[in-house]
N, C-alpha and C positions, 0 to 999 in steps of 0.2 A: 431692908426688904426691897425698897424702891431700886436700890442699887443692883440687886440680884435680878429683879425684874427687867431692869434696863439692860443689863448684860445678856440676859436670855434673849431679849428682843434683837439686840445687835447681832448676836450669834445666829439667830434664826433668819434675820434678814440677809446675813452673809451666806448662809447655806442656801437660801432661796435663790440668791443671785448667782451663786456658783452653779446651781442645778439648771437655772435658765441658760447660762452661758454653755454648759456642757450640752444641754438639749439643742440649742441653736448650732453648735458646732457639729453635733451628730446629723442634724438635718442638712446642713450645708454639705457635709461630706456624702450623705446619701444623694443629694441632688446632683452633685458632681459625678458620682458614679453612675447615676441614672442617665445623665446627659452623654457621658462616655459610651454607655451601653447603646444608647439610641444612635450615636454616631457610628459605632461599629455595625450595628444592624443595618444602617442606611448603606454602608459600603458593602457589606457581604450579601445583603439581601436576605431572603428566606432561607432557612436551613431544612434539609431533607435528609432523613436517615437512609443510609445505603449500606450494603454489605461489603465488608473487607475480609481478607483472610488474616487469621491471627497467628499464622505461622508460615514458614516458607513451604510452598507446594511446587513440586516438580512435575515435569511432563509425565503423564501417565497415572498420576496419583488420583485416587478418588477424593471427591469433594462432598463432605458431610456437613450437618448442622453444627457439629463440634469445631469444625475448621473455620467458621466464619463468625463475625459479630457485627452489630449495627453501629455506625458511628454517624455524627451529623456532617453534612457536606453542603456547601453553598449551592443553591438551586441554580444560580446563574453560571455556575462552572461545572455542571454535571457532564461527565463523559458520555459519549454516545453508547446505547445498549447496556446500560449499568443496571443492576438489580437493586430495587429499592425496597423499603419496608412494605410488607404485603398489605398493611391497612391503608396505604396511601397510593396504591398503584393506580395508574391511568389505564385507559382502554387499550393502549398500544404497548404497555409495559409487560415484560415477561415475569414469571414467578420463578424464583430460584429453586425452591422445593415445592413442586406442585402437590396438592393433596391427592392421596391415593397412588403417587408415583413409587413403585417399589424399587426400581433400578436407580443406581446413583449416577451422578454426572462425574466425568473424567477431566483432568486438566490437560489442556492442549498447548499451553505456554507456561513457563515457570513464572511464578508470582511471588514476590517478596512480602515479608510481614506487613500488614496494614495496607496492602495494595488493593484497590477496588476490583471486585469480580465483574468482569465484562463477559458479554455473550460470546465474543471472539475468543475468549481464553478457556472456556469450558464447552464440553459437549452437551447435547440434549440428553435428557435422562435415558440411560440404557445404551446411548450410542458409544461406540469404542473411540479411543483416542488415536487410533491408527490412521493411516492414509485415507481410508474410505470416510472417516469423519470429517476430512478436510475438503471433500469433493462436493460440489453443488450438483443439482439435477442435471443429468445428461453429460456429466464430465467424467473424464478418465485421467489417470496418472501416466505421465510420460517422462522417461528418464533421458537426459541429454548429457552426453559425454563432454567433459570440459577439461581445460588445463589452466595453468597459472594465468594465461592471457585471456582465453575465452571465458574463464569463470570469474572475471573482475577480481583477480588476485586472492580468491578465496574468502571474500567478505560478503557474499550472498548469503542471507539468512532466510529460514522459513518465514513466510508472511510477507517477503519482499515482492515487488513486481519488476519484471524484467522485459526488454525488447529482445527479440530473437533475430539475428542477422545470418543470412545464408551467403557463403562465398563459394563460387565454382564457375565452370566453363558453360556458357550458354550462347544461343544465337546461331546463325548461319556460319559465321566465321569462328565459332567456338572460342570467343574471347572471354577471359576471366572477368567476373563482375561480383559486386556485393549488393545484396538486396534486403531491405527490411520485410520479413515475411510474417511476423506476428508482434503485436504491441500489448504491453500491459499484462503479460501472462503472470499469474500468481505462482510463486515458488511454495511448494509444500513440504519439501524435504531436501536436505543437503547432507552429504556423508563427510561432515567436517565438525570440529568442535572449536569454537572461538574462545580465546583466553580473555576473560571478562576484566582482568587486572591490567593487562598491557594493550588490549585491543587487537593482538595479532591473531592470525587464524591460520590453520593448516589448509593446504590447497585441496579443493574438492576434486573428485574424479567424476562424479555424477550429480546432476542437479535435476530433482524431480518437480515437475510443474503440473498444474491442474489445467486441462484443455478439453474442448469439445471433441467429438469424434472426428470431424472435419479438420480441426486444428492438429490432432494426432496424426492423421493421414498426411497433412502437409509437412509436419515436422519429420515424420518418418521418411518421406520421400526426399526431403532436403538433406537429412543426414546421409542417405544413401548415395546422393549425387554430388555432395559438397561438404563443406565444413561450417559448423554452426558456432556462433559466438554470441554471448549474452551482454547486454547493457543495462546496468541497474538504473531504474527510473523511480521518481516519487510515486507514492501510492495515489496521488491526486492527479497524476499526468498519465492516465491510461486510455485516453481517447485515441481514436484512430488517427494516426499521423499522415495518412495518405501514402502515396507511393514515394518510396525512398530508394533510389538506385544509383550506384556509382560504378563506372568502369574505368579503364586506363585513360581513355580519352577525355572523359569529363573530369577526372582527377587531375590531369595535367593541363586542362584547358585546350586541348587539341580539337580543332574543328575539322571534321572529315570532309575532304574535298570531293566533289562529284566527279565521277569517272569521265574521262575524255571521250567524246563521241566522234568516231571516225566520219569524215564527210562522205556523202554519197557520191559515187562516181558519176561523172556526166553521162547522161544518156546519148547513146549514138544510134542513129537510124540509118539504115542502108537498104539498097535494093540489089538483089542478086540477079545477074544477067549471064545466061549461058550462051556461049559461042562454040558450038561443036562440043569438044571435050573439056574446054576451059570454062570456068565459072568466075565471073567478075563481080566484086562487091563494091557497089558504087554508093558513097555516102550521099544522103539527102537531108534536108532540114526535117526535124520531128514536128509532127503536127499537134501532138498532145503529150 
C-alpha cells in the first residue's frame, strides 16, 4: 500500500513538474511574440483603415461599394488624398461614398487590385470621367500637334506636366529663336497607347493640356506663328522658370558688334562776296 502511495506521489510530482514546465514555456513564447509585436508596431506606427479596390478598374468604370474594401495601412505612410474608414475621418478628409449621394464616381486612371483609392483617380459623385472632369475652375482643354521629336518620343502620359517651347521668327531682323512660353502645363489626354510590358509607346499626334483662357490664347497664337515642342518635367518642378530664350547668336556664343558710326564731316564756314556777276566763297574760322 505504501509502495502504491509512493508511486502515485512520484507520478503526481512528475506531472506537476511537466505542467509547470509547459506553462513556463508557453508564457515565454507568448512574451517573445508580444515583444515582437511591440517592436513591429514601433516601426510601423499606428494603422489606419483605408479603401482599396478589390479588382482591376479601368478608365471610365463606375466605382461602387462592391468594388472596394478596407485594409490596414501605416498611418505614417498614407498617400495624399486617400479615402479612409468613415468612422475615423478628420475634418479635411473626403468621404468616398457620401450619404445621400445618388450618382456614382467614375475611375479616371486605371487601378490594379488592392491599389489605394485616391481622389486624383476618381471623379466627384456624378462627375463624368471625360476631359471636363480633368479641368479645374476657369480652365479649358487645348490640343497641341506633336511628332516624334516635339512629343518626347511618345512617352508623355495623361497626368504628366510639360513645358511648352515655341520656335519661330521674331524681332526686327526676323531671326529664328526658341522661347519657353508655358511651364508646368498638365497633360489630360494623349492619343497614344503605351505598352506596359515593354515600355514602348506609339507616337502621339496630339497632346491635350489643361490651360487657362489666357494660356489657350498664347498657345493658339504660338501654334499659328511657329512650331511648338514639349519638354517632360517632374510634377514637383512646375514653378515659373523665368524667361528662357535662345537665338542663333546666344546658341553659338556670338556677341553682336555695334554698328560703326560714320564720323561727322568737319564744319566749314565761309563768306560769300559778290563782285559784279561773280560770287566768291571765302573760308573763315567758325565761331561756334
